[in-house]
Structure formats: structure tokens, C-alpha cells
C-alpha positions, 0 to 999 in steps of 0.5 A, a space after each residue: 693494112 695496105 692503103 693505095 693512097 696516103 693523104 697529108 693531114 696538115 692543119 690550115 689556119 686562117 687569120 681573122 682580121 676583125 678580132 684581136 689576135 688573142 681572140 682569133 678563131 682558127 679554122 682547120 681542115 682534115 685533110 688539106 689535100 683530098 681526093 674526090 670521095 673523101 670525108 672532110 672534117 672542118 674544125 673552128 676553135 675559139 668560138 662560143 656561138 654556133 657558126 654556119 658555113 659551106 664547103 664548095 656548095 655543100 652546107 656545113 652542119 656544126 656540132 660543139 666540141 672542146 673550145 669550138 665546133 666541128 662539121 663533117 661532110 664529104 666530096 662527091 666522086 664527081 668532084 673535079 680536081 682543083 681548089 674548093 673554097 671553105 667559108 665559115 661565118 662567125 657570130 661577132 658580139 657587137 657587130 652588125 654582120 658576122 665575120 667570115 673565115 675562109 680557107 681552101 681545100 685542094 682536090 687532086 685527081 683520084 686515079 681510080 683503079 679498074 677491074 673486071 669481075 665475074 658474078 652470077 648472071 642473075 645479078 647483072 640482068 638488064 631487067 630483074 624478075 618481078 619478085 626480085 624487083 619487089 625485093 630490091 624496092 623493099 631493100 631500097 626503102 629500108 635503107 632510106 629509112 635507116 639513113 634518115 636519122 635525126 642530126 645529133 652530135 657525135 655518139 663517139 668520143 674516139 677516132 675510128 678503127 678498122 672493122 677487122 684487120 686484114 688486106 684491102 682487096 678492093 679499095 673505095 672508088 674501083 671502077 668495075 665491069 661485071 661479066 664484061 657488060 655492066 659497069 659500076 663504081 665501088 663505094 666501099 672498102 673490101 677486106 679479106 676474110 674467111 667465112 665466120 671471122 669476126 667483124 667489129 664496129 668501127 666506133 660507138 653508135 646505134 644500130 639502125 638496120 639489120 637486114 638480109 638484102 638482095 645485093 648486100 646480103 646480111 647487112 648491119 648499119 650503125 649511126 654514129 651521129 654527126 650525119 655519119 654511118 658505117 655499113 657492114 655487108 655480106 655477113 654470114 651472121 649478125 650479132 646485134 639488133 635494131 636500136 642497140 647501142 654498140 661501142 668501138 670494137 664491139 662484135 657486130 657479126 661475121 664475115 660471109 658471102 651473102 648477096 652479090 659477091 664473088 667470094 667471102 669478104 667484108 664490104 665496109 662502107 661509110 656514108 657522110 652527109 648523104 654521100 658514100 665516102 672513103 673509109 680509109 680516109 675516115 680512119 685518118 681523121 683526128 676528131 680530138 685534134 687540138 686544132 693547133 695550126 701548122 701554117 698561120 697567116 698574119 691578119 691583114 691590116 
């Protein structure tokens, strides 16, 4: 699978001076160097009580994992390059205040590609017809309801996989001009495919929406827990129904050219913590990492 960006996935370990070395929690980040729009996995090992924390100004919602806790969040596409602080408050038995672990996420310039596309004029009119506007409003409400699932621990126990194996024709973050006028940014990953070829679930979860939407065509949304959703757009057919449990690699539908498209393909989207993020980075996250650090700081005296 082609990828325009390859990110380093080292783990950053943070020393904790308040506890003895053998009891010291370890904070790790995946990735440690990210682009705007990337998902970020924060792991704290060596804890028995749920921590709290932030990535920049975004609060972290932790769920339990082996020997600790994880939180999944993301960077907005508007995030400026530089260092983003990570702060995690750790409950400390017998202490009046919690102990704080700190780290830094390096954010690098995205270098978004740009392209010009030609679509049917009805998709780029400044003011859509009343019946189209009504349909778009109904779609918007349906998507909002689907994305309003309760926060739960992950519904999966494996890492994420491609929904189909083929060439990436348009990566996440593309800056697009439609018919020489309307501009937008691409918040998904487009995968080449002929009409009718299968599309699979990237991981285990629950189907929270199947819908024929005006822009995205035949659509399937899967909730994976932990505030994480995957979206499958422009399908020619769907093979699942709302509320259905699906497993990693299970057939969801078939590639199509429904909705606002220039030709048949799969638009695969990933939404984390209310942000559309880069699915190619999600595929590189190791949710089962032991958290063993690559770099360790000594405790300060």
C-alpha cells in the first residue's frame, strides 16, 4: 500500500520523581512526531487507578488496558507545527495531591497535496435546491446521531487493518478545488477499486449507521469504542444493518460510485474524539504495545 508519509513510532518514557523507580509509571506516545490531523495514542503503564490528562488543550479519556490505561485522541488539521505538551495526573496513595507525568508531542508541518477535480455541477452550486437542502439536513442529523455513541472501552482487541488492499488515490489532507471554484479539504483516504469489489471492516465494532446520503452515497459507520469510528463511503451495496456487531475483516459492502464522486472508489474515514483523522496513521498504532520505552529519563533528585 502506497503511503505519502511515514512516521517514527518510538515510545517516549517519562520519569516520575515522586515514586520509587520500581513503582514508576511510564508514559508513552504513539507517534512521538506527528502531523496535524493524526490520531494520537497515549499509554500509561504501572497504574491501578484511572488517571486524568490533556494533550495540548484536549482532555484525555482513559480506559483500562493491561497494566495501565490508554487514551485515544487526535490533532486538528489546524494544529500549528511545534511541541504540544502532554500532562497526565496520576493518583498517588497517601499523597495530598496527584503526581504529574509530562511529555511532549512534536508536530511537524503537514505539506498537504493540492488537486483540482471535476464533478457534476449540482454538487458545487452555491445554494442547493430546497429538496436537496432538506436531504442534506436530514443526512447531517443522521450522522450526528450515529456519532453520539456513549464512550466505552475498545470493542476490539487487535490493531486496525486496511478495509481493502489497493492503491491510495487521494490521501488524507488533500486540498481540493472542485470545478475551478469550490475549495475543501479531504478528511479521509481514497482507495482505488472497481464497482462491486468487497470492502471490509477495519476492526471489530458495532454498525451505528447504514444510509444512502446525498454526498457520501451508500454509507456504513462502525463504532469501535474509545470514541473511535470508521466510515465507508460511496458503496454500491451494503451487507450489514444498524446495530450489527462486526469483526475485523468482515464484509461491510462493495465499492461503488454513489454520492459526490468522480468515479468508483472507497472513501475510508476515521473519526476520533470528534475529529476526522488520518487513517494511515491509525493503521500504524500498536494498541497492544508493552509500553517499554525506547528512551528513558532519570528521575530528578
